[in-house]
C-alpha positions as CSV (number, residue, x, y, z in Angstrom):
1,X,107.9,71.1,104.0
2,X,105.4,69.0,102.2
3,X,103.7,68.2,105.6
4,X,103.3,71.8,106.2
5,X,101.6,72.5,102.9
6,X,104.5,74.5,101.2
7,X,104.7,72.2,98.1
8,X,104.8,68.6,97.2
9,X,107.8,66.5,98.2
10,X,109.2,66.8,94.5
11,X,108.9,70.5,94.5
12,X,110.1,70.8,98.0
13,X,113.3,69.2,96.8
14,X,113.7,71.4,94.0
15,X,113.4,74.5,96.2
16,X,116.1,73.2,98.4
17,X,118.2,72.5,95.6
18,X,117.8,76.0,94.3
19,X,119.0,77.4,97.5
20,X,115.5,78.9,98.3
21,X,115.0,77.5,101.7
22,X,116.5,78.5,104.9
23,X,116.3,77.3,108.5
24,X,117.0,79.7,111.1
25,X,118.2,82.1,108.6
26,X,120.8,79.7,107.1
27,X,120.5,78.2,103.6
28,X,119.8,74.6,103.6
29,X,120.8,72.8,100.4
30,X,121.0,69.3,101.6
31,X,118.2,67.0,100.7
32,X,116.6,65.1,103.7
33,X,118.0,67.4,106.3
34,X,116.0,67.2,109.4
35,X,114.7,70.0,111.7
36,X,113.0,70.2,115.0
37,X,109.5,71.9,114.1
38,X,109.0,73.1,117.7
39,X,112.3,75.1,117.7
40,X,113.6,75.7,114.1
41,X,112.2,78.6,111.9
42,X,111.8,77.5,108.3
43,X,111.5,80.0,105.5
44,X,111.1,79.8,101.7
45,X,112.0,82.7,99.6
46,X,112.4,84.7,102.8
47,X,108.8,84.0,103.8
48,X,108.1,82.2,107.1
49,X,106.3,78.9,107.0
50,X,104.4,77.7,110.0
51,X,105.5,74.0,111.0
52,X,103.0,73.8,114.0
53,X,99.7,72.4,112.5
54,X,97.9,73.1,115.8
55,X,98.2,76.8,115.4
56,X,95.1,78.8,114.1
57,X,94.9,82.2,112.7
58,X,91.3,83.5,111.9
59,X,90.4,87.1,110.7
60,X,87.3,88.5,112.1
61,X,85.3,91.6,111.0
62,X,84.4,92.8,114.4
63,X,80.9,94.4,114.7
64,X,80.3,97.5,116.7
65,X,78.9,97.1,120.3
66,X,81.1,94.0,120.9
67,X,83.9,94.5,123.4
68,X,87.3,93.0,122.5
69,X,87.5,90.5,125.5
70,X,86.9,86.9,125.9
71,X,84.6,87.5,128.9
72,X,83.2,90.8,129.8
73,X,82.5,91.5,133.5
74,X,79.9,93.8,132.8
75,X,77.8,91.4,130.6
76,X,78.2,93.1,127.3
77,X,78.5,91.2,124.0
78,X,82.1,89.9,123.8
79,X,84.2,87.8,121.5
80,X,83.0,84.3,122.7
81,X,80.3,84.5,120.1
82,X,83.0,84.3,117.4
83,X,85.7,82.1,119.2
84,X,83.3,79.4,120.3
85,X,82.9,78.6,116.6
86,X,86.3,77.0,116.8
87,X,87.4,73.7,118.7
88,X,90.6,75.4,119.5
89,X,90.8,78.1,122.2
90,X,91.3,81.2,120.3
91,X,92.1,84.8,121.6
92,X,92.3,88.3,120.1
93,X,95.6,90.1,119.1
94,X,95.3,93.6,120.4
95,X,91.8,95.3,120.8
96,X,89.4,97.5,119.1
97,X,86.9,99.6,121.3
98,X,83.4,98.8,121.3
99,X,82.4,101.5,119.0
100,X,84.9,100.5,116.4
101,X,84.4,97.7,113.9
102,X,86.8,96.0,111.5
103,X,89.7,93.8,111.3
104,X,90.6,91.9,114.4
105,X,93.0,88.9,114.3
106,X,92.1,85.5,116.5
107,X,94.6,83.0,117.1
108,X,96.2,80.5,119.5
109,X,99.7,81.5,118.7
110,X,100.7,83.2,122.0
111,X,104.3,84.1,120.8
112,X,103.2,85.8,117.6
113,X,100.3,87.6,119.3
114,X,102.5,89.0,121.9
115,X,104.8,90.3,119.2
116,X,102.0,92.0,117.1
117,X,100.4,93.7,120.1
118,X,103.6,95.0,121.7
119,X,103.8,98.8,121.2
120,X,107.7,98.2,120.8
121,X,107.2,96.9,117.2
122,X,104.5,99.4,115.9
123,X,102.5,97.2,113.5
124,X,101.0,99.4,110.9
125,X,97.2,99.8,111.1
126,X,94.8,101.7,108.6
127,X,91.5,103.0,109.6
128,X,88.6,104.7,107.7
129,X,87.1,107.4,109.9
130,X,83.7,109.0,109.0
131,X,84.0,112.4,110.8
132,X,81.8,115.6,111.5
133,X,82.6,118.4,109.2
134,X,84.5,119.2,106.1
135,X,88.0,117.9,106.8
136,X,90.8,120.6,105.3
137,X,94.1,120.1,104.1
138,X,95.5,121.9,107.0
139,X,93.9,119.4,109.4
140,X,95.3,116.4,107.3
141,X,98.9,118.2,107.5
142,X,98.6,118.5,111.3
143,X,97.7,114.7,111.7
144,X,100.7,113.7,109.6
145,X,103.1,116.2,111.3
146,X,101.9,115.2,114.8
147,X,99.1,116.1,117.2
148,X,99.7,116.7,120.8
149,X,97.5,114.5,122.9
150,X,97.4,114.2,126.8
151,X,99.7,111.2,126.7
152,X,102.2,112.6,124.1
153,X,102.4,113.4,120.5
154,X,100.6,111.1,118.0
155,X,101.6,111.1,114.3
156,X,99.7,109.5,111.3
157,X,101.9,108.0,108.8
158,X,99.4,108.7,106.2
159,X,96.3,110.7,106.2
160,X,94.1,111.4,103.2
161,X,90.5,112.5,102.4
162,X,88.4,109.9,100.6
163,X,86.1,111.8,98.2
164,X,84.5,115.1,98.9
165,X,82.7,116.0,102.2
166,X,79.0,115.7,101.9
167,X,75.9,116.4,104.1
168,X,78.4,117.8,106.8
169,X,80.5,114.6,107.0
170,X,83.8,113.5,105.5
171,X,85.7,110.2,105.3
172,X,89.4,110.1,106.1
173,X,91.9,107.3,105.8
174,X,94.6,107.2,108.4
175,X,97.6,104.9,108.7
176,X,99.6,104.8,111.8
177,X,101.7,102.5,114.1
178,X,100.4,103.8,117.6
179,X,98.5,101.3,119.7
180,X,97.3,103.8,122.2
181,X,93.8,103.9,123.6
182,X,91.4,105.3,121.2
183,X,94.2,107.2,119.5
184,X,92.3,107.8,116.1
185,X,89.3,109.3,117.9
186,X,91.4,111.3,120.0
187,X,93.6,112.7,117.1
188,X,90.5,113.7,114.9
189,X,88.9,115.5,117.8
190,X,92.1,117.4,118.4
191,X,92.1,118.8,114.9
192,X,88.4,119.5,115.1
193,X,86.6,116.6,113.4
194,X,85.0,114.2,116.0
195,X,84.5,110.6,114.7
196,X,81.2,109.4,113.9
197,X,82.1,105.9,112.7
198,X,85.5,104.1,112.6
199,X,86.7,100.9,110.8
200,X,90.0,99.3,110.7
201,X,90.7,98.0,107.3
202,X,94.2,97.0,107.7
203,X,96.4,95.3,110.3
204,X,100.1,94.7,109.2
205,X,99.9,92.7,106.0
206,X,96.2,91.8,106.6
207,X,93.4,93.6,104.7
208,X,89.7,93.2,105.6
209,X,88.7,93.1,101.9
210,X,85.1,92.1,101.5
211,X,84.6,90.0,104.6
212,X,81.1,90.9,105.9
213,X,80.6,92.4,109.5
214,X,80.4,89.7,112.0
215,X,82.2,87.0,109.9
216,X,85.2,85.1,110.2
217,X,87.6,83.3,108.0
218,X,91.1,81.5,108.2
219,X,94.1,83.4,106.7
220,X,95.3,82.5,103.4
221,X,98.6,80.8,103.0
222,X,100.1,84.1,101.6
223,X,98.5,86.2,104.5
224,X,99.8,83.8,107.0
225,X,103.3,83.8,105.7
226,X,103.5,87.6,105.6
227,X,102.2,87.7,109.0
228,X,104.6,85.1,110.5
229,X,107.5,86.9,108.5
230,X,106.7,90.2,110.2
231,X,106.5,88.5,113.6
232,X,109.9,86.8,113.1
233,X,111.5,90.0,111.9
234,X,110.1,92.0,114.8
235,X,111.5,89.3,117.3
236,X,114.9,89.4,115.6
237,X,114.8,93.5,115.7
238,X,113.9,93.5,119.4
239,X,116.1,90.6,120.5
240,X,118.4,91.7,123.5
241,X,116.4,95.2,124.0
242,X,115.1,94.0,127.3
243,X,111.6,94.5,126.4
244,X,109.0,92.1,127.5
245,X,106.4,91.4,125.0
246,X,102.9,92.3,126.5
247,X,99.6,93.7,125.1
248,X,99.2,97.4,125.4
249,X,96.6,98.7,127.7
250,X,93.3,100.0,126.5
251,X,92.0,99.6,123.0
252,X,93.0,100.9,119.7
253,X,91.2,103.3,117.6
């Protein structure tokens, strides 16, 4: 635990003695107990701890005009300009289309990436959309109740207007679990308010905050703990359902 950066050796022993440490979901109360870092799952107060020091987790505020791939066959700007800054080979978790900016997670943790990107688990995402026209309460209700698209009904968990419409535009905050291709743009177009600009502000427990466009930063210890916990909970929920974790086709938003 001390090597993983949880706490000093003395504090780690106190956490164990207090019954706040679990390994594979079982409380460990024996000081000096040994685990296998590559196999066992450690948690403190129910929050997952990463024991593999080779794993990297980086938040990117993706600019518009950049495609969410590590090598674009059409020569468009891609994510290599950001991943090449790191010695580790990082890749993106899920995608944002080229016209959408905002939060994108880069990592070399393939197991976690597969869970977070799998539509089976529906990680919550929040977007801010600037749209044409003055968005009405009726349109917001339609978004929350479900909008019929060509590939099925899409439902926003939350949809609210930010401020008052101005100069023929409105700002809408939408939260949804769907990872379907360009789903936010299609939903807003269906209710009559085409998207002008779209930003993803939240992905699961991660919030973009004040990170400038085009900049990266490592996740904080709290962010990483929350993300790993989400991933472990999702894997436990999906165990035995036969679903193969795989990235969804297309790009979110």
